[in-house]
Biopython code that builds the backbone (N, CA, C, O; Angstrom):
import numpy as np
from Bio.PDB.StructureBuilder import StructureBuilder

atoms = [
    (1, "MET", "N", (-46.089, -1.364, -58.009)),
    (1, "MET", "CA", (-45.773, -2.231, -56.902)),
    (1, "MET", "C", (-46.722, -1.921, -55.765)),
    (1, "MET", "O", (-46.938, -0.754, -55.436)),
    (2, "THR", "N", (-47.281, -2.930, -55.173)),
    (2, "THR", "CA", (-48.187, -2.746, -54.052)),
    (2, "THR", "C", (-47.404, -2.832, -52.752)),
    (2, "THR", "O", (-46.393, -3.530, -52.679)),
    (3, "ASP", "N", (-47.867, -2.125, -51.726)),
    (3, "ASP", "CA", (-47.132, -2.149, -50.469)),
    (3, "ASP", "C", (-47.878, -2.889, -49.373)),
    (3, "ASP", "O", (-47.540, -2.751, -48.198)),
    (4, "SER", "N", (-48.889, -3.674, -49.736)),
    (4, "SER", "CA", (-49.587, -4.460, -48.727)),
    (4, "SER", "C", (-49.809, -5.868, -49.235)),
    (4, "SER", "O", (-49.786, -6.120, -50.440)),
    (5, "HIS", "N", (-50.022, -6.773, -48.313)),
    (5, "HIS", "CA", (-50.236, -8.180, -48.615)),
    (5, "HIS", "C", (-51.225, -8.678, -47.599)),
    (5, "HIS", "O", (-51.213, -8.213, -46.459)),
    (6, "GLU", "N", (-52.084, -9.606, -47.965)),
    (6, "GLU", "CA", (-53.082, -10.086, -47.026)),
    (6, "GLU", "C", (-52.468, -11.002, -45.992)),
    (6, "GLU", "O", (-51.649, -11.862, -46.316)),
    (7, "SER", "N", (-52.868, -10.815, -44.744)),
    (7, "SER", "CA", (-52.449, -11.710, -43.679)),
    (7, "SER", "C", (-53.364, -12.930, -43.699)),
    (7, "SER", "O", (-54.377, -12.915, -44.398)),
    (8, "PRO", "N", (-53.035, -13.991, -42.949)),
    (8, "PRO", "CA", (-53.857, -15.200, -42.969)),
    (8, "PRO", "C", (-55.325, -14.962, -42.604)),
    (8, "PRO", "O", (-56.206, -15.691, -43.059)),
    (9, "ASP", "N", (-55.586, -13.941, -41.783)),
    (9, "ASP", "CA", (-56.977, -13.669, -41.413)),
    (9, "ASP", "C", (-57.692, -12.793, -42.437)),
    (9, "ASP", "O", (-58.851, -12.432, -42.234)),
    (10, "GLY", "N", (-57.013, -12.443, -43.543)),
    (10, "GLY", "CA", (-57.635, -11.689, -44.623)),
    (10, "GLY", "C", (-57.415, -10.192, -44.533)),
    (10, "GLY", "O", (-57.725, -9.471, -45.481)),
    (11, "ALA", "N", (-56.886, -9.702, -43.414)),
    (11, "ALA", "CA", (-56.648, -8.274, -43.264)),
    (11, "ALA", "C", (-55.356, -7.893, -43.981)),
    (11, "ALA", "O", (-54.382, -8.643, -43.927)),
    (12, "PRO", "N", (-55.330, -6.740, -44.652)),
    (12, "PRO", "CA", (-54.106, -6.337, -45.347)),
    (12, "PRO", "C", (-52.995, -6.007, -44.358)),
    (12, "PRO", "O", (-53.240, -5.397, -43.317)),
    (13, "ARG", "N", (-51.766, -6.417, -44.692)),
    (13, "ARG", "CA", (-50.581, -6.109, -43.898)),
    (13, "ARG", "C", (-49.704, -5.184, -44.708)),
    (13, "ARG", "O", (-49.564, -5.362, -45.918)),
    (14, "ARG", "N", (-49.112, -4.198, -44.061)),
    (14, "ARG", "CA", (-48.206, -3.298, -44.762)),
    (14, "ARG", "C", (-46.818, -3.916, -44.820)),
    (14, "ARG", "O", (-46.348, -4.501, -43.844)),
    (15, "THR", "N", (-46.167, -3.782, -45.965)),
    (15, "THR", "CA", (-44.798, -4.248, -46.112)),
    (15, "THR", "C", (-43.897, -3.255, -45.396)),
    (15, "THR", "O", (-44.009, -2.047, -45.606)),
    (16, "GLY", "N", (-43.000, -3.761, -44.546)),
    (16, "GLY", "CA", (-42.104, -2.896, -43.793)),
    (16, "GLY", "C", (-41.125, -2.175, -44.703)),
    (16, "GLY", "O", (-40.935, -2.575, -45.851)),
    (17, "PRO", "N", (-40.499, -1.110, -44.198)),
    (17, "PRO", "CA", (-39.585, -0.325, -45.032)),
    (17, "PRO", "C", (-38.352, -1.100, -45.504)),
    (17, "PRO", "O", (-37.891, -0.894, -46.627)),
    (18, "VAL", "N", (-37.819, -1.977, -44.675)),
    (18, "VAL", "CA", (-36.646, -2.758, -45.090)),
    (18, "VAL", "C", (-37.038, -3.749, -46.178)),
    (18, "VAL", "O", (-36.319, -3.905, -47.165)),
    (19, "ALA", "N", (-38.178, -4.419, -46.003)),
    (19, "ALA", "CA", (-38.654, -5.355, -47.030)),
    (19, "ALA", "C", (-38.931, -4.600, -48.332)),
    (19, "ALA", "O", (-38.656, -5.115, -49.415)),
    (20, "TRP", "N", (-39.470, -3.393, -48.232)),
    (20, "TRP", "CA", (-39.779, -2.598, -49.421)),
    (20, "TRP", "C", (-38.495, -2.278, -50.176)),
    (20, "TRP", "O", (-38.467, -2.340, -51.405)),
    (21, "VAL", "N", (-37.421, -1.935, -49.446)),
    (21, "VAL", "CA", (-36.130, -1.643, -50.087)),
    (21, "VAL", "C", (-35.571, -2.901, -50.740)),
    (21, "VAL", "O", (-34.985, -2.828, -51.820)),
    (22, "LEU", "N", (-35.749, -4.062, -50.092)),
    (22, "LEU", "CA", (-35.264, -5.320, -50.676)),
    (22, "LEU", "C", (-36.052, -5.706, -51.924)),
    (22, "LEU", "O", (-35.546, -6.435, -52.778)),
    (23, "LEU", "N", (-37.285, -5.223, -52.033)),
    (23, "LEU", "CA", (-38.098, -5.526, -53.221)),
    (23, "LEU", "C", (-37.646, -4.737, -54.450)),
    (23, "LEU", "O", (-37.857, -5.187, -55.576)),
    (24, "LEU", "N", (-37.039, -3.588, -54.259)),
    (24, "LEU", "CA", (-36.636, -2.749, -55.396)),
    (24, "LEU", "C", (-35.703, -3.458, -56.377)),
    (24, "LEU", "O", (-35.993, -3.451, -57.573)),
    (25, "PRO", "N", (-34.591, -4.074, -55.935)),
    (25, "PRO", "CA", (-33.731, -4.747, -56.922)),
    (25, "PRO", "C", (-34.413, -5.929, -57.602)),
    (25, "PRO", "O", (-34.087, -6.260, -58.741)),
    (26, "ILE", "N", (-35.354, -6.564, -56.914)),
    (26, "ILE", "CA", (-36.086, -7.674, -57.533)),
    (26, "ILE", "C", (-36.947, -7.151, -58.673)),
    (26, "ILE", "O", (-37.015, -7.766, -59.737)),
    (27, "HIS", "N", (-37.603, -6.017, -58.453)),
    (27, "HIS", "CA", (-38.435, -5.442, -59.514)),
    (27, "HIS", "C", (-37.579, -4.940, -60.681)),
    (27, "HIS", "O", (-37.994, -5.045, -61.835)),
    (28, "VAL", "N", (-36.400, -4.402, -60.398)),
    (28, "VAL", "CA", (-35.490, -3.985, -61.477)),
    (28, "VAL", "C", (-35.056, -5.212, -62.276)),
    (28, "VAL", "O", (-35.050, -5.182, -63.507)),
    (29, "TYR", "N", (-34.694, -6.292, -61.578)),
    (29, "TYR", "CA", (-34.313, -7.533, -62.254)),
    (29, "TYR", "C", (-35.450, -8.017, -63.156)),
    (29, "TYR", "O", (-35.213, -8.388, -64.306)),
    (30, "ARG", "N", (-36.674, -8.016, -62.642)),
    (30, "ARG", "CA", (-37.811, -8.541, -63.413)),
    (30, "ARG", "C", (-38.130, -7.693, -64.634)),
    (30, "ARG", "O", (-38.582, -8.226, -65.647)),
    (31, "LYS", "N", (-37.904, -6.378, -64.560)),
    (31, "LYS", "CA", (-38.224, -5.484, -65.680)),
    (31, "LYS", "C", (-37.089, -5.348, -66.684)),
    (31, "LYS", "O", (-37.339, -5.188, -67.878)),
    (32, "VAL", "N", (-35.830, -5.409, -66.213)),
    (32, "VAL", "CA", (-34.687, -5.102, -67.079)),
    (32, "VAL", "C", (-33.908, -6.352, -67.489)),
    (32, "VAL", "O", (-33.656, -6.556, -68.676)),
    (33, "ILE", "N", (-33.528, -7.178, -66.537)),
    (33, "ILE", "CA", (-32.633, -8.301, -66.820)),
    (33, "ILE", "C", (-33.378, -9.549, -67.278)),
    (33, "ILE", "O", (-32.987, -10.180, -68.260)),
    (34, "SER", "N", (-34.434, -9.903, -66.582)),
    (34, "SER", "CA", (-35.160, -11.135, -66.878)),
    (34, "SER", "C", (-35.655, -11.243, -68.317)),
    (34, "SER", "O", (-35.574, -12.327, -68.894)),
    (35, "PRO", "N", (-36.165, -10.164, -68.926)),
    (35, "PRO", "CA", (-36.612, -10.287, -70.328)),
    (35, "PRO", "C", (-35.483, -10.624, -71.310)),
    (35, "PRO", "O", (-35.745, -11.122, -72.405)),
    (36, "LEU", "N", (-34.243, -10.358, -70.925)),
    (36, "LEU", "CA", (-33.102, -10.629, -71.812)),
    (36, "LEU", "C", (-32.615, -12.076, -71.720)),
    (36, "LEU", "O", (-31.837, -12.524, -72.563)),
    (37, "LEU", "N", (-33.069, -12.805, -70.703)),
    (37, "LEU", "CA", (-32.612, -14.176, -70.475)),
    (37, "LEU", "C", (-33.660, -15.191, -70.934)),
    (37, "LEU", "O", (-34.857, -14.906, -70.906)),
    (38, "PRO", "N", (-33.210, -16.373, -71.355)),
    (38, "PRO", "CA", (-34.187, -17.401, -71.720)),
    (38, "PRO", "C", (-34.878, -17.943, -70.463)),
    (38, "PRO", "O", (-34.289, -17.934, -69.383)),
    (39, "PRO", "N", (-36.116, -18.412, -70.596)),
    (39, "PRO", "CA", (-36.815, -18.966, -69.426)),
    (39, "PRO", "C", (-36.190, -20.293, -69.009)),
    (39, "PRO", "O", (-36.202, -21.261, -69.769)),
    (40, "THR", "N", (-35.649, -20.330, -67.802)),
    (40, "THR", "CA", (-35.001, -21.546, -67.311)),
    (40, "THR", "C", (-35.480, -21.927, -65.910)),
    (40, "THR", "O", (-34.787, -22.640, -65.185)),
    (41, "CYS", "N", (-36.647, -21.455, -65.540)),
    (41, "CYS", "CA", (-37.146, -21.695, -64.186)),
    (41, "CYS", "C", (-37.410, -23.184, -63.960)),
    (41, "CYS", "O", (-38.053, -23.844, -64.777)),
    (42, "ARG", "N", (-36.910, -23.692, -62.851)),
    (42, "ARG", "CA", (-37.137, -25.086, -62.458)),
    (42, "ARG", "C", (-38.290, -25.189, -61.481)),
    (42, "ARG", "O", (-38.874, -26.258, -61.303)),
    (43, "TYR", "N", (-38.612, -24.077, -60.854)),
    (43, "TYR", "CA", (-39.661, -24.055, -59.835)),
    (43, "TYR", "C", (-40.819, -23.179, -60.278)),
    (43, "TYR", "O", (-40.675, -22.304, -61.132)),
    (44, "TYR", "N", (-41.962, -23.437, -59.678)),
    (44, "TYR", "CA", (-43.114, -22.549, -59.816)),
    (44, "TYR", "C", (-43.539, -22.162, -58.415)),
    (44, "TYR", "O", (-43.749, -23.060, -57.599)),
    (45, "PRO", "N", (-43.678, -20.916, -58.085)),
    (45, "PRO", "CA", (-43.426, -19.731, -58.907)),
    (45, "PRO", "C", (-41.925, -19.509, -59.119)),
    (45, "PRO", "O", (-41.091, -20.136, -58.464)),
    (46, "SER", "N", (-41.603, -18.612, -60.039)),
    (46, "SER", "CA", (-40.200, -18.319, -60.325)),
    (46, "SER", "C", (-39.526, -17.782, -59.062)),
    (46, "SER", "O", (-40.198, -17.350, -58.126)),
    (47, "CYS", "N", (-38.212, -17.812, -59.046)),
    (47, "CYS", "CA", (-37.473, -17.370, -57.855)),
    (47, "CYS", "C", (-37.758, -15.906, -57.516)),
    (47, "CYS", "O", (-37.852, -15.550, -56.342)),
    (48, "SER", "N", (-37.893, -15.063, -58.531)),
    (48, "SER", "CA", (-38.178, -13.657, -58.234)),
    (48, "SER", "C", (-39.591, -13.488, -57.667)),
    (48, "SER", "O", (-39.795, -12.685, -56.757)),
    (49, "SER", "N", (-40.556, -14.223, -58.186)),
    (49, "SER", "CA", (-41.917, -14.171, -57.633)),
    (49, "SER", "C", (-41.941, -14.717, -56.213)),
    (49, "SER", "O", (-42.630, -14.182, -55.344)),
    (50, "TYR", "N", (-41.183, -15.790, -55.984)),
    (50, "TYR", "CA", (-41.088, -16.382, -54.654)),
    (50, "TYR", "C", (-40.500, -15.369, -53.676)),
    (50, "TYR", "O", (-40.998, -15.223, -52.560)),
    (51, "ALA", "N", (-39.445, -14.670, -54.087)),
    (51, "ALA", "CA", (-38.804, -13.685, -53.214)),
    (51, "ALA", "C", (-39.762, -12.551, -52.867)),
    (51, "ALA", "O", (-39.826, -12.126, -51.714)),
    (52, "VAL", "N", (-40.504, -12.061, -53.851)),
    (52, "VAL", "CA", (-41.477, -10.994, -53.600)),
    (52, "VAL", "C", (-42.539, -11.482, -52.617)),
    (52, "VAL", "O", (-42.844, -10.790, -51.646)),
    (53, "ASP", "N", (-43.100, -12.659, -52.856)),
    (53, "ASP", "CA", (-44.116, -13.208, -51.953)),
    (53, "ASP", "C", (-43.565, -13.440, -50.553)),
    (53, "ASP", "O", (-44.238, -13.145, -49.565)),
    (54, "ALA", "N", (-42.341, -13.968, -50.461)),
    (54, "ALA", "CA", (-41.730, -14.235, -49.151)),
    (54, "ALA", "C", (-41.515, -12.940, -48.376)),
    (54, "ALA", "O", (-41.803, -12.887, -47.181)),
    (55, "LEU", "N", (-41.015, -11.901, -49.030)),
    (55, "LEU", "CA", (-40.788, -10.624, -48.360)),
    (55, "LEU", "C", (-42.099, -9.982, -47.925)),
    (55, "LEU", "O", (-42.175, -9.405, -46.840)),
    (56, "LYS", "N", (-43.126, -10.076, -48.755)),
    (56, "LYS", "CA", (-44.417, -9.479, -48.400)),
    (56, "LYS", "C", (-45.134, -10.276, -47.322)),
    (56, "LYS", "O", (-45.851, -9.700, -46.504)),
    (57, "THR", "N", (-44.953, -11.583, -47.308)),
    (57, "THR", "CA", (-45.644, -12.426, -46.336)),
    (57, "THR", "C", (-44.934, -12.446, -44.992)),
    (57, "THR", "O", (-45.575, -12.345, -43.946)),
    (58, "HIS", "N", (-43.592, -12.577, -45.017)),
    (58, "HIS", "CA", (-42.838, -12.807, -43.787)),
    (58, "HIS", "C", (-41.982, -11.638, -43.330)),
    (58, "HIS", "O", (-41.385, -11.708, -42.256)),
    (59, "GLY", "N", (-41.904, -10.564, -44.111)),
    (59, "GLY", "CA", (-41.073, -9.436, -43.717)),
    (59, "GLY", "C", (-39.638, -9.601, -44.190)),
    (59, "GLY", "O", (-39.297, -10.555, -44.890)),
    (60, "ALA", "N", (-38.801, -8.637, -43.785)),
    (60, "ALA", "CA", (-37.442, -8.556, -44.321)),
    (60, "ALA", "C", (-36.543, -9.714, -43.901)),
    (60, "ALA", "O", (-35.861, -10.290, -44.749)),
    (61, "ILE", "N", (-36.521, -10.065, -42.643)),
    (61, "ILE", "CA", (-35.542, -11.048, -42.168)),
    (61, "ILE", "C", (-35.893, -12.458, -42.638)),
    (61, "ILE", "O", (-35.102, -13.097, -43.330)),
    (62, "LYS", "N", (-37.069, -12.938, -42.265)),
    (62, "LYS", "CA", (-37.446, -14.296, -42.654)),
    (62, "LYS", "C", (-37.680, -14.387, -44.162)),
    (62, "LYS", "O", (-37.329, -15.391, -44.781)),
    (63, "GLY", "N", (-38.269, -13.351, -44.757)),
    (63, "GLY", "CA", (-38.498, -13.347, -46.200)),
    (63, "GLY", "C", (-37.204, -13.423, -46.983)),
    (63, "GLY", "O", (-37.119, -14.146, -47.976)),
    (64, "LEU", "N", (-36.184, -12.677, -46.542)),
    (64, "LEU", "CA", (-34.884, -12.730, -47.212)),
    (64, "LEU", "C", (-34.244, -14.107, -47.037)),
    (64, "LEU", "O", (-33.650, -14.646, -47.971)),
    (65, "ALA", "N", (-34.367, -14.669, -45.844)),
    (65, "ALA", "CA", (-33.804, -16.007, -45.608)),
    (65, "ALA", "C", (-34.480, -17.045, -46.505)),
    (65, "ALA", "O", (-33.803, -17.897, -47.080)),
    (66, "LEU", "N", (-35.802, -16.982, -46.627)),
    (66, "LEU", "CA", (-36.519, -17.914, -47.506)),
    (66, "LEU", "C", (-36.106, -17.732, -48.967)),
    (66, "LEU", "O", (-35.930, -18.711, -49.692)),
    (67, "ALA", "N", (-35.951, -16.476, -49.395)),
    (67, "ALA", "CA", (-35.565, -16.200, -50.784)),
    (67, "ALA", "C", (-34.150, -16.711, -51.082)),
    (67, "ALA", "O", (-33.911, -17.294, -52.140)),
    (68, "VAL", "N", (-33.214, -16.490, -50.152)),
    (68, "VAL", "CA", (-31.840, -16.964, -50.355)),
    (68, "VAL", "C", (-31.819, -18.489, -50.382)),
    (68, "VAL", "O", (-31.135, -19.082, -51.216)),
    (69, "TRP", "N", (-32.565, -19.134, -49.472)),
    (69, "TRP", "CA", (-32.619, -20.609, -49.449)),
    (69, "TRP", "C", (-33.172, -21.136, -50.769)),
    (69, "TRP", "O", (-32.691, -22.146, -51.283)),
    (70, "ARG", "N", (-34.177, -20.460, -51.319)),
    (70, "ARG", "CA", (-34.754, -20.874, -52.602)),
    (70, "ARG", "C", (-33.716, -20.748, -53.720)),
    (70, "ARG", "O", (-33.598, -21.640, -54.560)),
    (71, "LEU", "N", (-32.966, -19.641, -53.732)),
    (71, "LEU", "CA", (-31.937, -19.461, -54.764)),
    (71, "LEU", "C", (-30.845, -20.520, -54.658)),
    (71, "LEU", "O", (-30.325, -20.979, -55.675)),
    (72, "LEU", "N", (-30.497, -20.910, -53.437)),
    (72, "LEU", "CA", (-29.492, -21.953, -53.257)),
    (72, "LEU", "C", (-29.992, -23.318, -53.742)),
    (72, "LEU", "O", (-29.202, -24.148, -54.192)),
    (73, "ARG", "N", (-31.301, -23.541, -53.649)),
    (73, "ARG", "CA", (-31.866, -24.820, -54.115)),
    (73, "ARG", "C", (-32.066, -24.850, -55.622)),
    (73, "ARG", "O", (-32.230, -25.925, -56.198)),
    (74, "CYS", "N", (-32.055, -23.699, -56.266)),
    (74, "CYS", "CA", (-32.291, -23.625, -57.708)),
    (74, "CYS", "C", (-30.969, -23.843, -58.434)),
    (74, "CYS", "O", (-30.176, -22.915, -58.594)),
    (75, "ASN", "N", (-30.743, -25.067, -58.866)),
    (75, "ASN", "CA", (-29.495, -25.412, -59.541)),
    (75, "ASN", "C", (-29.760, -26.535, -60.542)),
    (75, "ASN", "O", (-30.850, -27.106, -60.541)),
    (76, "PRO", "N", (-28.797, -26.861, -61.389)),
    (76, "PRO", "CA", (-29.029, -27.893, -62.412)),
    (76, "PRO", "C", (-29.325, -29.283, -61.855)),
    (76, "PRO", "O", (-29.889, -30.118, -62.562)),
    (77, "TRP", "N", (-28.958, -29.544, -60.608)),
    (77, "TRP", "CA", (-29.189, -30.870, -60.029)),
    (77, "TRP", "C", (-30.516, -30.959, -59.285)),
    (77, "TRP", "O", (-30.864, -32.017, -58.760)),
    (78, "SER", "N", (-31.248, -29.871, -59.236)),
    (78, "SER", "CA", (-32.540, -29.837, -58.556)),
    (78, "SER", "C", (-33.638, -30.297, -59.511)),
    (78, "SER", "O", (-33.615, -29.970, -60.698)),
    (79, "SER", "N", (-34.586, -31.047, -58.993)),
    (79, "SER", "CA", (-35.694, -31.497, -59.841)),
    (79, "SER", "C", (-36.752, -30.422, -60.012)),
    (79, "SER", "O", (-37.589, -30.520, -60.910)),
    (80, "GLY", "N", (-36.732, -29.386, -59.159)),
    (80, "GLY", "CA", (-37.700, -28.296, -59.280)),
    (80, "GLY", "C", (-39.079, -28.727, -58.843)),
    (80, "GLY", "O", (-39.229, -29.639, -58.030)),
    (81, "GLY", "N", (-40.089, -28.068, -59.386)),
    (81, "GLY", "CA", (-41.467, -28.391, -59.058)),
    (81, "GLY", "C", (-42.206, -27.207, -58.466)),
    (81, "GLY", "O", (-41.743, -26.068, -58.534)),
    (82, "ILE", "N", (-43.348, -27.490, -57.890)),
    (82, "ILE", "CA", (-44.166, -26.443, -57.270)),
    (82, "ILE", "C", (-43.648, -26.222, -55.858)),
    (82, "ILE", "O", (-43.558, -27.163, -55.069)),
    (83, "ASP", "N", (-43.309, -24.984, -55.540)),
    (83, "ASP", "CA", (-42.728, -24.644, -54.243)),
    (83, "ASP", "C", (-43.266, -23.293, -53.785)),
    (83, "ASP", "O", (-42.603, -22.272, -53.966)),
    (84, "PRO", "N", (-44.466, -23.274, -53.190)),
    (84, "PRO", "CA", (-45.028, -21.994, -52.752)),
    (84, "PRO", "C", (-44.359, -21.494, -51.465)),
    (84, "PRO", "O", (-43.730, -22.263, -50.738)),
    (85, "VAL", "N", (-44.505, -20.220, -51.205)),
    (85, "VAL", "CA", (-44.013, -19.627, -49.968)),
    (85, "VAL", "C", (-44.838, -20.197, -48.818)),
    (85, "VAL", "O", (-46.066, -20.224, -48.903)),
    (86, "PRO", "N", (-44.188, -20.655, -47.739)),
    (86, "PRO", "CA", (-44.972, -21.179, -46.623)),
    (86, "PRO", "C", (-45.819, -20.073, -46.002)),
    (86, "PRO", "O", (-45.399, -18.916, -45.970)),
    (87, "PRO", "N", (-47.001, -20.415, -45.512)),
    (87, "PRO", "CA", (-47.857, -19.381, -44.916)),
    (87, "PRO", "C", (-47.264, -18.866, -43.609)),
    (87, "PRO", "O", (-46.496, -19.553, -42.936)),
    (88, "ARG", "N", (-47.636, -17.666, -43.280)),
    (88, "ARG", "CA", (-47.199, -17.055, -42.029)),
    (88, "ARG", "C", (-47.913, -17.744, -40.879)),
    (88, "ARG", "O", (-49.130, -17.922, -40.912)),
    (89, "ARG", "N", (-47.154, -18.132, -39.862)),
    (89, "ARG", "CA", (-47.757, -18.787, -38.696)),
    (89, "ARG", "C", (-48.370, -17.735, -37.788)),
    (89, "ARG", "O", (-47.808, -16.654, -37.611)),
    (90, "PRO", "N", (-49.531, -18.053, -37.208)),
    (90, "PRO", "CA", (-50.122, -17.079, -36.285)),
    (90, "PRO", "C", (-49.256, -16.939, -35.038)),
    (90, "PRO", "O", (-48.612, -17.891, -34.596)),
    (91, "ARG", "N", (-49.257, -15.737, -34.485)),
    (91, "ARG", "CA", (-48.476, -15.499, -33.271)),
    (91, "ARG", "C", (-49.145, -16.174, -32.092)),
    (91, "ARG", "O", (-50.371, -16.253, -32.011)),
    (92, "ARG", "N", (-48.323, -16.657, -31.184)),
    (92, "ARG", "CA", (-48.857, -17.291, -29.983)),
    (92, "ARG", "C", (-49.285, -16.229, -28.986)),
    (92, "ARG", "O", (-48.697, -15.150, -28.921)),
    (93, "LYS", "N", (-50.301, -16.541, -28.222)),
    (93, "LYS", "CA", (-50.746, -15.654, -27.151)),
    (93, "LYS", "C", (-49.746, -15.750, -26.001)),
    (93, "LYS", "O", (-49.121, -16.790, -25.794)),
    (94, "ALA", "N", (-49.604, -14.670, -25.268)),
    (94, "ALA", "CA", (-48.732, -14.692, -24.091)),
    (94, "ALA", "C", (-49.338, -15.624, -23.055)),
    (94, "ALA", "O", (-50.538, -15.563, -22.788)),
    (95, "SER", "N", (-48.519, -16.482, -22.473)),
    (95, "SER", "CA", (-49.027, -17.429, -21.487)),
    (95, "SER", "C", (-49.147, -16.747, -20.128)),
    (95, "SER", "O", (-48.551, -15.695, -19.896)),
    (96, "GLY", "N", (-49.912, -17.346, -19.249)),
    (96, "GLY", "CA", (-50.070, -16.805, -17.910)),
    (96, "GLY", "C", (-51.524, -16.647, -17.540)),
    (96, "GLY", "O", (-51.962, -17.154, -16.507)),
    (97, "THR", "N", (-52.273, -15.957, -18.360)),
    (97, "THR", "CA", (-53.691, -15.777, -18.079)),
    (97, "THR", "C", (-54.496, -16.391, -19.201)),
    (97, "THR", "O", (-54.084, -16.331, -20.360)),
    (98, "PRO", "N", (-55.630, -16.978, -18.886)),
    (98, "PRO", "CA", (-56.470, -17.528, -19.947)),
    (98, "PRO", "C", (-56.932, -16.423, -20.888)),
    (98, "PRO", "O", (-57.168, -15.293, -20.461)),
    (99, "ALA", "N", (-57.058, -16.751, -22.157)),
    (99, "ALA", "CA", (-57.411, -15.758, -23.163)),
    (99, "ALA", "C", (-58.855, -15.266, -23.012)),
    (99, "ALA", "O", (-59.115, -14.083, -23.233)),
    (100, "HIS", "N", (-59.792, -16.132, -22.646)),
    (100, "HIS", "CA", (-61.204, -15.762, -22.562)),
    (100, "HIS", "C", (-61.736, -16.039, -21.161)),
    (100, "HIS", "O", (-62.613, -16.884, -20.985)),
    (101, "HIS", "N", (-61.219, -15.343, -20.182)),
    (101, "HIS", "CA", (-61.658, -15.544, -18.807)),
    (101, "HIS", "C", (-62.576, -14.397, -18.424)),
    (101, "HIS", "O", (-62.203, -13.232, -18.567)),
    (102, "SER", "N", (-63.753, -14.705, -17.947)),
    (102, "SER", "CA", (-64.668, -13.661, -17.513)),
    (102, "SER", "C", (-65.137, -13.973, -16.093)),
    (102, "SER", "O", (-65.040, -15.108, -15.625)),
    (103, "SER", "N", (-65.634, -12.967, -15.437)),
    (103, "SER", "CA", (-66.082, -13.150, -14.056)),
    (103, "SER", "C", (-67.352, -13.995, -13.983)),
    (103, "SER", "O", (-67.666, -14.543, -12.926)),
    (104, "ALA", "N", (-68.073, -14.104, -15.073)),
    (104, "ALA", "CA", (-69.318, -14.898, -15.104)),
    (104, "ALA", "C", (-69.032, -16.392, -14.992)),
    (104, "ALA", "O", (-69.914, -17.165, -14.616)),
    (105, "GLU", "N", (-67.793, -16.809, -15.319)),
    (105, "GLU", "CA", (-67.447, -18.233, -15.277)),
    (105, "GLU", "C", (-67.167, -18.702, -13.854)),
    (105, "GLU", "O", (-67.139, -19.909, -13.611)),
    (106, "GLU", "N", (-66.958, -17.790, -12.908)),
    (106, "GLU", "CA", (-66.593, -18.179, -11.538)),
    (106, "GLU", "C", (-67.768, -18.547, -10.697)),
    (106, "GLU", "O", (-67.605, -18.893, -9.527)),
]
sb = StructureBuilder()
sb.init_structure("model")
sb.init_model(0)
sb.init_chain("A")
sb.init_seg("    ")
for serial, (resi, resn, name, xyz) in enumerate(atoms, 1):
    if name == "N":
        sb.init_residue(resn, " ", resi, " ")
    sb.init_atom(name, np.array(xyz, "f"), 0.0, 1.0, " ", f" {name:<3s}", serial, name[0])
structure = sb.get_structure()
């Protein structure tokens, strides 16, 4: 299991400790339980892959919320399809002062 994931700017991000703990049962499920069940995935990537990607991309809180929402949508009445994890939005700059203000501009 890797503990980093690339951020949108290409720099590696470390998975937080809470997200790392949430990844453990997913990896146990994928190694122990999933091989015993028939393939019934309606979505691509599978729900467990989606959960891992969501936790690594968005962290524990938002990643868990995305994973739970995906599991709730995975049911016999769902048409399924391709459903990637949404990309992480860049953080906004604090407002108040211009980001690139220099004394040469005055």
